[in-house]
C-alpha positions as CSV (number, residue, x, y, z in Angstrom):
1,M,129.8,88.6,106.4
2,E,126.8,86.6,107.5
3,I,123.5,88.5,107.2
4,D,120.2,86.8,107.8
5,I,117.8,88.5,105.5
6,L,115.1,85.9,105.9
7,S,114.9,86.4,109.6
8,R,114.6,90.2,109.3
9,V,112.0,90.0,106.5
10,N,109.9,87.7,108.6
11,Q,109.9,90.3,111.4
12,L,108.8,92.9,108.9
13,S,106.1,90.8,107.3
14,E,103.2,92.3,109.3
15,Q,104.3,95.8,108.5
16,L,104.6,94.8,104.8
17,V,100.9,93.8,104.8
18,L,99.9,97.0,106.5
19,W,101.8,99.1,103.9
20,R,100.2,97.1,101.1
21,R,96.7,97.5,102.5
22,Q,97.2,101.2,103.0
23,L,98.2,101.6,99.4
24,H,95.4,99.4,98.2
25,E,92.8,101.5,99.9
26,N,94.0,104.7,98.3
27,P,94.8,103.9,94.6
28,E,95.6,106.7,92.1
29,L,95.7,106.8,88.3
30,S,98.8,107.4,86.2
31,F,100.4,110.8,86.7
32,E,98.0,111.5,89.6
33,E,99.8,109.5,92.3
34,Y,100.1,112.5,94.7
35,E,99.0,110.8,98.0
36,T,100.9,107.6,97.0
37,S,104.1,109.5,96.4
38,N,103.7,111.4,99.7
39,F,103.3,108.1,101.5
40,V,106.4,106.6,99.9
41,Y,108.4,109.8,100.6
42,E,107.3,109.6,104.3
43,Q,108.4,106.0,104.7
44,L,111.7,106.5,103.0
45,S,112.4,109.6,105.0
46,K,112.3,107.5,108.2
47,I,115.3,105.4,107.0
48,E,118.6,106.6,108.4
49,G,121.1,107.7,105.8
50,M,118.5,107.7,103.0
51,K,118.5,110.6,100.6
52,V,115.0,111.1,99.3
53,E,114.0,113.1,96.2
54,K,110.6,113.9,94.7
55,G,109.6,115.1,91.2
56,I,112.6,113.9,89.2
57,G,111.3,113.3,85.7
58,V,107.7,113.1,86.8
59,E,106.1,115.2,89.5
60,T,105.0,112.1,91.5
61,A,108.2,110.2,91.2
62,V,110.1,109.3,94.4
63,I,113.8,108.3,94.4
64,G,115.7,107.1,97.4
65,T,119.4,106.7,97.5
66,L,121.8,105.0,100.0
67,T,125.5,105.3,99.3
68,R,128.8,104.7,101.0
69,G,132.3,104.7,99.6
70,I,133.3,103.1,96.3
71,G,131.3,100.1,94.9
72,P,128.6,99.0,92.5
73,T,125.5,101.1,91.8
74,V,122.5,98.9,91.7
75,A,118.8,99.8,91.7
76,I,115.3,98.5,92.3
77,R,112.2,99.8,90.5
78,A,108.6,99.7,91.8
79,D,105.6,101.1,90.0
80,I,103.0,103.0,92.0
81,D,100.0,103.8,89.8
82,A,96.5,102.0,89.7
83,L,93.9,101.4,87.0
84,P,90.4,102.8,86.1
85,I,88.6,99.7,87.4
86,V,85.7,99.4,89.9
87,E,86.9,96.9,92.5
88,Q,84.7,93.9,93.2
89,T,86.5,92.3,96.1
90,T,84.9,92.2,99.6
91,H,88.0,93.1,101.6
92,S,87.7,95.6,104.4
93,F,90.6,97.5,102.8
94,R,89.1,97.6,99.3
95,S,89.5,100.8,97.3
96,R,88.1,104.0,98.7
97,N,88.5,105.8,95.3
98,N,85.5,104.7,93.3
99,G,86.4,103.6,89.8
100,V,90.1,103.3,90.7
101,M,91.8,100.0,91.8
102,H,95.2,98.4,92.3
103,A,94.3,95.7,89.8
104,C,97.8,95.0,88.7
105,G,99.6,94.6,92.0
106,H,101.4,97.9,92.1
107,D,100.4,98.3,95.7
108,A,102.3,95.1,96.4
109,H,105.3,96.2,94.3
110,T,105.4,99.5,96.2
111,S,105.2,97.9,99.6
112,I,107.9,95.4,98.7
113,G,110.0,98.3,97.5
114,I,109.6,100.2,100.8
115,A,110.5,97.0,102.6
116,V,113.7,96.5,100.6
117,A,114.7,100.1,101.2
118,T,114.1,99.6,105.0
119,L,116.2,96.5,105.1
120,M,119.0,98.0,103.0
121,G,119.0,101.0,105.2
122,E,119.5,98.9,108.3
123,L,122.4,97.1,106.6
124,F,124.1,100.3,105.7
125,V,123.9,101.3,109.4
126,K,125.0,98.0,110.9
127,T,127.6,96.9,108.4
128,T,130.4,98.4,106.3
129,I,129.1,97.5,102.9
130,Q,130.2,99.8,100.1
131,G,128.4,101.1,97.0
132,T,125.1,102.7,96.1
133,V,121.5,101.5,96.0
134,K,118.7,103.5,94.3
135,F,115.1,102.9,95.1
136,I,113.0,104.0,92.2
137,F,109.3,104.5,92.8
138,Q,108.0,105.1,89.3
139,P,104.6,106.7,88.4
140,A,102.5,106.0,85.3
141,E,103.4,102.5,84.3
142,E,99.9,101.8,83.1
143,N,99.0,104.8,81.0
144,T,100.5,107.5,78.8
145,D,100.2,111.3,79.0
146,A,99.5,113.8,76.2
147,N,103.0,113.2,74.8
148,G,102.3,109.5,74.5
149,K,104.8,108.6,77.2
150,T,104.5,106.5,80.4
151,G,106.6,107.2,83.4
152,S,109.7,105.2,82.7
153,P,111.1,107.3,79.7
154,Y,110.8,110.5,81.7
155,L,112.9,109.1,84.6
156,I,115.5,107.9,82.1
157,E,115.6,111.3,80.4
158,A,116.1,112.9,83.9
159,G,119.2,110.7,84.4
160,V,117.8,108.4,87.1
161,L,119.5,105.4,85.6
162,K,122.9,107.1,85.0
163,D,125.8,104.9,86.1
164,I,123.5,102.0,87.1
165,D,125.3,98.7,87.0
166,A,122.2,96.5,87.4
167,I,118.5,97.1,88.0
168,V,115.9,94.6,89.2
169,A,112.1,94.6,89.6
170,L,109.3,92.2,90.2
171,H,105.7,91.7,89.1
172,M,102.8,89.9,90.7
173,N,101.8,86.7,88.9
174,P,98.2,85.5,89.7
175,E,98.7,82.5,87.3
176,R,100.7,80.7,90.0
177,E,100.4,80.2,93.7
178,V,102.8,81.5,96.3
179,G,106.0,79.4,96.1
180,T,106.6,79.8,92.3
181,V,108.6,82.4,90.4
182,F,109.0,83.0,86.7
183,I,112.6,83.9,85.7
184,H,113.1,84.1,82.0
185,D,116.2,85.1,79.9
186,G,115.8,87.4,77.0
187,Y,112.6,88.8,75.5
188,S,109.9,88.1,78.1
189,M,107.1,90.6,77.5
190,A,106.0,92.2,74.2
191,N,106.6,95.2,72.0
192,V,103.3,97.1,72.3
193,D,102.2,98.9,69.1
194,V,98.8,100.5,68.3
195,F,97.5,101.0,64.8
196,Q,94.7,103.3,63.6
197,A,93.4,103.2,60.1
198,T,90.6,104.8,58.0
199,I,89.3,103.2,54.8
200,H,87.9,105.7,52.4
201,G,85.2,105.2,49.7
202,S,82.8,107.4,47.9
203,G,79.8,106.3,49.9
204,G,76.3,106.5,48.4
205,H,72.6,105.4,48.7
206,G,72.0,102.0,50.2
207,A,69.6,101.2,47.3
208,Y,72.3,102.0,44.6
209,P,75.6,100.5,45.8
210,H,76.8,100.0,42.3
211,L,77.1,103.8,41.8
212,G,79.7,104.3,44.5
213,T,82.5,102.5,46.4
214,D,81.7,101.0,49.8
215,P,84.3,101.1,52.6
216,I,82.3,98.6,54.7
217,W,82.5,96.0,51.9
218,M,86.2,96.7,51.6
219,L,86.6,96.1,55.3
220,G,85.9,92.4,54.8
221,P,89.0,91.4,52.8
222,V,91.1,93.8,54.9
223,L,90.1,92.0,58.1
224,Q,90.8,88.6,56.5
225,A,94.2,89.8,55.5
226,L,95.0,91.3,58.9
227,H,94.1,88.1,60.7
228,G,96.1,86.1,58.2
229,I,99.4,88.0,58.8
230,V,100.3,86.1,62.0
231,A,98.8,82.8,60.8
232,R,100.6,82.7,57.4
233,N,103.4,85.3,57.4
234,I,105.1,85.0,60.8
235,S,107.0,81.8,61.9
236,P,105.0,79.7,64.4
237,L,108.2,79.9,66.5
238,D,107.9,83.7,66.9
239,A,105.6,85.3,69.3
240,A,103.2,87.7,67.5
241,V,99.6,88.9,67.8
242,I,97.5,91.3,65.8
243,S,94.0,92.1,67.2
244,V,91.4,94.6,66.0
245,G,89.7,96.2,69.0
246,E,87.4,98.8,67.5
247,V,85.5,99.3,64.2
248,K,83.4,102.4,63.5
249,G,81.4,103.3,60.4
250,G,78.1,104.4,59.1
251,S,75.2,106.5,60.5
252,A,72.0,105.0,59.0
253,S,70.6,101.8,57.5
254,N,70.3,103.2,54.0
255,I,73.5,105.3,53.7
256,I,76.7,103.7,52.5
257,P,79.4,105.7,54.5
258,T,82.3,107.4,53.0
259,E,84.7,105.9,55.5
260,V,85.3,103.2,58.1
261,F,87.6,103.6,61.1
262,L,89.3,100.7,62.9
263,Q,92.1,100.4,65.4
264,G,93.9,97.6,67.2
265,T,97.2,96.4,68.7
266,M,100.2,94.5,67.5
267,R,102.4,92.5,69.9
268,S,105.7,90.9,69.2
269,Y,109.0,90.0,71.0
270,T,111.9,90.7,68.5
271,P,112.7,93.9,66.6
272,T,112.6,91.8,63.3
273,V,109.1,90.5,63.9
274,R,108.0,94.0,65.0
275,S,109.2,95.5,61.8
276,S,107.6,92.6,59.7
277,L,104.2,93.1,61.3
278,E,104.2,96.8,60.4
279,Q,105.1,96.1,56.7
280,K,102.5,93.3,56.4
281,L,99.9,95.5,58.0
282,D,100.3,98.2,55.4
283,K,100.1,95.6,52.6
284,A,96.8,94.3,54.1
285,F,95.2,97.7,54.0
286,S,96.5,98.3,50.5
287,I,94.0,95.7,49.3
288,V,91.3,98.5,49.3
289,E,93.0,100.2,46.3
290,A,92.0,97.3,44.1
291,F,88.4,98.0,44.9
292,G,88.6,101.8,44.3
293,G,89.2,102.8,47.8
294,T,92.0,104.6,49.7
295,Y,93.4,104.3,53.2
296,E,95.3,106.1,55.9
297,L,97.3,104.1,58.4
298,K,99.0,105.3,61.6
299,I,101.2,103.1,63.8
300,T,102.2,104.3,67.3
301,H,105.0,102.5,68.9
302,G,104.6,101.9,72.6
303,E,106.9,100.0,75.0
304,P,109.6,97.9,73.5
305,A,109.8,94.2,74.5
306,L,111.0,93.5,78.0
307,Y,114.5,92.1,77.7
308,N,115.7,90.3,80.8
309,H,119.5,90.3,81.0
310,P,120.7,86.6,81.5
311,E,123.5,87.6,83.8
312,V,121.1,89.5,86.1
313,N,118.7,86.6,85.9
314,A,121.5,84.2,87.0
315,V,121.9,86.3,90.2
316,L,118.2,86.4,90.8
317,K,117.9,82.7,90.3
318,N,120.9,81.8,92.5
319,T,119.6,84.1,95.2
320,T,116.1,82.6,95.1
321,Q,117.5,79.1,95.3
322,E,119.7,80.0,98.3
323,L,116.9,81.7,100.2
324,Y,114.1,79.3,99.2
325,P,115.4,75.9,98.2
326,L,111.9,74.5,97.6
327,M,110.8,77.5,95.4
328,K,109.6,76.4,92.0
329,I,111.4,78.4,89.3
330,E,109.8,78.4,85.9
331,E,111.9,79.6,83.0
332,V,109.1,80.7,80.7
333,P,108.2,84.0,79.0
334,F,105.6,86.2,80.8
335,G,103.3,86.6,77.8
336,L,102.4,89.3,75.3
337,G,101.4,92.0,77.7
338,G,103.5,95.2,77.9
339,E,105.7,96.6,80.7
340,D,107.4,99.9,80.6
341,F,110.2,98.6,82.8
342,S,111.4,97.5,79.4
343,H,112.7,101.0,78.7
344,M,115.0,100.7,81.7
345,T,116.5,97.4,80.7
346,Y,117.7,99.0,77.5
347,E,119.4,101.7,79.5
348,A,121.0,99.4,82.2
349,P,121.3,95.7,82.4
350,G,118.2,94.5,84.3
351,S,115.6,91.9,84.9
352,M,112.1,91.5,86.1
353,I,110.8,88.4,87.8
354,F,107.1,87.3,88.1
355,L,106.2,86.2,91.6
356,G,103.4,83.8,92.3
357,C,100.7,85.4,94.3
358,A,97.5,83.3,93.6
359,Y,95.4,81.9,96.4
360,P,95.4,78.1,96.6
361,D,91.6,78.0,96.0
362,G,91.7,77.7,92.2
363,V,89.7,81.0,91.6
364,K,91.2,83.0,88.7
365,R,91.9,86.6,89.8
366,D,93.6,87.8,86.7
367,L,95.5,91.1,86.3
368,H,93.4,94.1,85.3
369,T,90.2,92.5,86.5
370,P,87.8,93.8,89.2
371,I,88.5,90.7,91.3
372,F,92.3,90.8,91.1
373,D,93.8,89.9,94.4
374,I,97.0,88.5,96.0
375,D,97.9,86.0,98.6
376,E,99.9,88.4,100.9
377,R,102.3,85.6,101.8
378,C,104.1,86.5,98.6
379,L,105.2,89.9,100.0
380,P,108.0,88.9,102.3
381,I,109.2,86.5,99.6
382,G,109.5,89.3,97.1
383,A,111.2,91.6,99.6
384,A,113.8,88.9,100.6
385,I,114.7,88.0,97.0
386,L,115.2,91.6,95.9
387,T,117.1,92.6,99.1
388,Q,119.5,89.7,98.9
389,T,120.1,90.2,95.2
390,L,121.1,93.8,95.8
391,L,123.2,92.8,98.8
392,N,125.0,90.1,96.7
393,Y,126.1,92.7,94.2
394,L,127.3,95.1,96.9
395,L,129.2,92.4,98.7
396,G,130.8,91.2,95.5
397,N,129.1,87.8,95.7
398,A,127.6,88.4,92.3
399,K,129.4,89.4,89.1
400,L,128.2,92.7,87.7
401,P,126.6,92.2,84.2
402,E,127.9,93.6,81.0
403,K,125.8,95.9,78.9
404,R,123.5,94.0,76.4
405,F,121.9,96.7,74.3
406,K,122.7,100.2,73.0
407,K,120.0,102.7,72.1
408,E,120.5,102.1,68.4
409,N,119.3,98.5,68.8
410,L,115.9,99.7,69.7
411,F,113.2,99.7,66.9
412,A,113.1,103.2,65.6
413,S,109.8,105.0,66.2
């Protein structure tokens, strides 16, 4: 069955840009994506044969399903939320919502997801392909709610990934120009953990420090120990970071406080390193006991490391090479940022690719910055790769992956 995806994607490229700009102008924060989800719902509802559902797991989630006969069940995920950032681009379509911006490319992810749904809808009408495709438009990738959860776990709990044989996603990559894609096997983005600690002393008068215990003084050796964990306790071959982002203590120049608060983040790739960081962190804070102090330490586990299934990656890589023989494929990890798509790749074999979107002018427009931007020529490329990948599974041109993880492999929180 010969299906020319590239030709159809090129015909859709102008519409892709319009979708992206519409979304970019109207960004919404995590769990508040009401207009965005309405927009997605409207677009999916135009596709013949598409079953569209809203509010599964999260009020602003949108799930589209195409199905016929017996065959594989595959899925694509696109995140739809924006960030609390004041946009500083000069585009005519810059954000209309002051203080909110699509600074992580979710507008591009969503428009690509709509394009993939449109193309697959046409294929279901014009061909006899068998199987099921789910189009998952997920809220709240960027932030958690009062329960400490992002959107992905809620969708999983609601059964959205039930019976999924493979799931794919992409992310904008402003580190590389259009024409490059990162496809990396295994752990590719970090476990994200947050620690909060309070060091307690007796406090006292600044003129008589010898009469009490000083938590600010104790903080010094604690910080040295914290910053030495990765440097001297973790193998240089393992990805790991500990960063302190906030320190609070004291109220006046002549008062030694009774406590100092600090918080920061730990990043790692493997469950072993994640566990080791936690143990070493506790030991670092225990130093204060030798100086007459006490401490409280709380560690909150966020997203697990993104694990890209090698068998799914092989399909993505082969598909990319078939469609774009000159595309540069870099098999490198994506860094120590977090991505809640990771929850999904522990439930079903899946993979995320990073798609080059930088302008060729050398200006750094990094993720989560006020000047983040994309070269929109990346949009049809992303749509083509994901559409052809899903199609290859449905046509039997790609072997379905075997499960890589079970829930018990996850680091217990």
